[in-house]
C-alpha positions in Angstrom: 87.5 90.2 114.0 88.9 93.3 112.5 91.7 93.2 109.9 93.7 96.0 108.4 94.2 95.7 104.6 97.3 97.4 103.5 97.3 98.0 99.8 100.9 97.8 98.4 102.5 98.1 95.0 105.9 97.9 93.4 106.1 101.2 91.4 108.8 99.7 89.1 106.3 96.9 88.0 103.1 99.0 88.1 104.6 101.6 85.7 104.4 99.1 82.9 100.6 98.7 83.1 98.5 99.7 80.2 97.0 103.1 81.1 93.5 102.2 79.7 93.4 98.9 81.6 94.6 100.7 84.8 91.8 103.2 84.5 89.2 100.5 84.1 90.6 98.8 87.2 90.4 102.0 89.2 86.7 102.2 88.2 86.2 98.7 89.5 87.9 99.7 92.8 85.1 102.2 93.4 82.5 99.5 92.7 84.4 97.1 95.0 84.1 99.4 98.0 80.4 99.7 97.3 80.0 95.9 97.0 81.9 95.3 100.3 80.4 98.2 102.3 78.9 95.7 104.7 82.3 94.5 106.0 84.0 97.9 105.9 84.7 99.0 109.5 86.6 102.0 108.2 87.0 102.7 104.5 90.5 103.9 105.2 92.2 106.1 102.7 94.6 106.3 99.8 97.9 107.7 100.8 100.1 110.3 99.1 103.4 109.2 97.6 106.3 108.1 99.6 108.2 111.3 98.7 105.8 113.1 101.1 106.6 110.8 104.0 108.3 111.7 107.3 109.7 109.1 109.7 110.1 109.5 113.4 112.7 107.1 114.8 113.9 106.2 118.2 117.2 107.6 119.2 118.9 107.3 122.7 118.8 111.1 122.9 115.1 111.3 122.0 112.9 110.9 119.0 114.4 112.0 115.7 112.4 113.2 112.8 113.8 112.5 109.3 112.5 113.0 105.8 111.4 110.0 103.8 109.8 106.7 104.5 113.0 104.7 104.9 111.1 101.6 104.0 113.5 98.8 103.1 111.0 97.0 101.0 110.5 97.5 97.3 106.8 97.8 97.9 105.1 101.0 99.1 101.9 101.2 101.0 99.4 103.1 98.9 96.4 102.9 101.2 94.5 101.0 103.8 91.1 99.8 104.9 89.7 98.1 108.0 87.3 95.2 107.6 85.2 93.4 110.2 84.7 89.7 109.2 84.5 86.4 111.0 88.1 85.2 110.5 91.2 85.2 108.3 89.5 83.0 105.7 86.7 85.5 105.3 89.3 88.4 105.1 91.2 86.5 102.4 87.9 85.9 100.5 87.2 89.7 100.5 90.8 90.5 99.4 90.8 88.0 96.6 88.2 90.2 94.9 90.3 93.4 95.1 90.4 94.7 91.5 93.9 96.2 91.8 95.3 92.6 92.0 95.0 92.6 88.3 97.8 95.1 88.0 101.5 93.9 88.1 103.3 94.4 91.4 100.2 94.9 93.6 99.6 93.1 96.8 97.4 93.4 99.9 98.7 92.6 103.3 96.0 91.4 105.7 96.8 92.0 109.4 94.6 91.2 112.4 94.0 94.1 114.7 94.4 94.1 118.5 90.9 94.5 119.8 91.4 93.7 123.5 94.4 95.4 125.1 93.7 93.6 128.3 95.3 90.5 126.7 98.7 92.2 127.3 98.2 92.6 131.0 
């Protein structure tokens, strides 16, 4: 089963992290990707800041493009990966080793991917 891992953080909490400790954690992130290469279906990417986002929203007159993420949550998505593991328990086991979880305000959302669109027919 494939799962998307969405790496989120609360900038207001992460800003208080010790810079040296944060740098050491970033180094562990590179190692983590190497250690988990066997389950990575797509290594994903780190995303640019929310200030670079554009949102396309539904409007009765047609799609509307607006600046900004317009995310109602305090957390922002900083990046993503796709893993291919047996089940949610295996996905959780991988995510529990994510080094960034040692920083305040960081979380990883695990979401199963739709792999068979015929289930919607």
